[in-house]
N, C-alpha and C positions, 0 to 999 in steps of 0.2 A: 559268454563272459561279455560284458559290457566294455568296449573299448573307446577310448578318448581319441577324439578326432576321425575325420572322413575314413571310410573302409579303403582299402588298398595302399594304405601307408605301411611301411615297416614300422617296429617300434622306435626307432631312432627319427623317423620320419614322424610320427604322431607326436613323441615328445616335443621335436621342432615348432611343429605346426601349433602346439597347444602352447608353449612358451611363447610365440610370435605373438599369438591371438591374446594371452594373458598380458603382455607388455603393452599391445594394441588398447586393450580395454583399461590399464592402469592410466596410459597418456589420454584415453578421452575421460577418464574420470576428473584427473587434472585439469582439462580443458574446462571442463563441467564447473569447476570449483572456481576458475577465472571468473565465470559470470556472476557468483553470488555477489549481493550488495556489500558495500562497505570495505574496509581495508583487505589486502589480499591474504587469502588462507591457505594459499598454497606455497608450501615450501619449495623454493628454487633448487633445493638440493634433490628432492625427487624428482623435479623435471630434469634435473642433469644428469642422476642416474638413468631416467629412461630414455633419454636422448641419445647417452654414449654406448646403452646396449644395442643401439640400432647396428652398431659395426659387428660383433661377433654375430649377431642373429642374423643380418643380411646378407654378411660376408660369407657365412656357412652357407646360408640357402642358394647363394650364387655359384659357389663350389658344386655343390648338390646337382644344379643344373647344369654346369658346363660339362660333368662328368657324368650324366645319365644320357639314356636312349630318349626318354621322354622329351628332355630339354632340347637336344639336337632335332628331335623330330617336330618340336613346335616351334622352335626360334630359327632355325635355320633358312638359309635364304630360299626365296622362292615358296615361303609357307605363310603367305600374307593372311589368310582367311582363318588358318588353324587357331591360332589363339584366341580368337575371337567366339570360334565355334567350340574350342575347348573351356572357355570363360562361363559361355551360355549354357554349356554342359554339366555344370556346378549343382550340386542340391538349391533349391529355392532359398532356405534360410540362410547358406552362405551367400547367394548373391543379393539378400536383402542386407546381410552383415557389411559386405563390402559397399553398398550402395550408402547405409550409413555411415559409415567411416568416412567416403567421399563428403555427403553432404555437410557432415559435422566439420571436415578440414575446410570448405567453402564459406561455411559460416564464421568459422574463427578466422580465417585470414582475412574475411571482410572485416569483421569487428576488431581485429589486430592493428589496424591502421596506426592506431597512435602507440605502437611498440619504439619504445627509446632506451637506448642505455642509460638507465637514471642511476644516480650515484648522490650518495649523501656525504658531506663535507664533516669536519670534526666540530663545527658548530650545530648540525642536525639540519643545517639547511638541503633542500633536495633540488637535483639539478642534473641537466644533461647538457652536452656540449653539441654545438654546431659550427659548421664552416661557414665563414662570412666572405664571400666573393669581392665585397667591396673592399674590405680591410685585408685579406688574403691572410686570415690568423683565424683560429677556432675562438669562440665565444661562449661564455657558461650564460644558459638560459633557466633561470629561476624558476620552480615548480612550486605550486601550494601543495598542502598534503594529500587534498582529492585529487589533484593532477597527478602527484607523484604514484598513488595507489592504482589508480586507472593505468598508469605506463607500465608499471610494473607487472599488472595482471596482463594485458597486451602482450608483454613480451613473453611471460610467463606462457600465455595462450599460443602464441606462434610457433614455440619451441615445440610444447607438447603435442600441437596438431601435426605438426612435421614429424616426429615420433611415432604418432600413430598410424600416419600414413606410410612411412616404410616400415614398421613393424606388419602391418597390413600385407603391403608387399612382400614382405620376407615369406610370410604364412603363403602365399599364394605361390611364389617360386618353390616352397616345396612341394604344393602339389602339381606345378608343372614339371618337377623331378620325376614326381612317384606316377606320372603319367603313363600308361603304356603307350610305345612307339608306334604310333599309327603308319601303315604302308603310305609311300609317297605315289603318286598317278604321274605317270609318262606323259609326253606331250599328245599322245592319242588316248588318255584315258585308262590305258591300262596299268595295273599295279606294278610298281617297281620295287627293289629293295632298298632301306635306307642305307 
């Protein structure tokens, strides 16, 4: 029988892991769509849905980790290198997937520097507001059509890449929660119980 997700996960864990990665891939596709030329082709509602989905996915993953033996084994005090060894022991394809998500996140953040909270007034003029320290008040900065589209795409890129990172983290936490509890080593190198 072909199972989805890595081996060793319960049925609920596999569903949670796959859901986290499906949402991560959806967020990465939204990030990729922000690099297309021309006006934004990214529906900001889709970015919002993927971003809001972080809270249940990562929240449940955190609960799984907190109440699992594997989570206590890897995240407890004095377990400095265990998490790194666990991450290094993941299958190669999964390590490359996490590396791809991190590289995309770095690229998205580097190219998302023009993200502004852009608005359109009742006359169709595009603008954003910024604080003027000299006048001690906010002022409106008018944007051209091209600047507006680039700023909107940069804003969607930042939110979608953040969502991708947290969904990948949620999937990783599911794996941590499912990891077998490794015995701890005592001060003299002998095994002791967790």
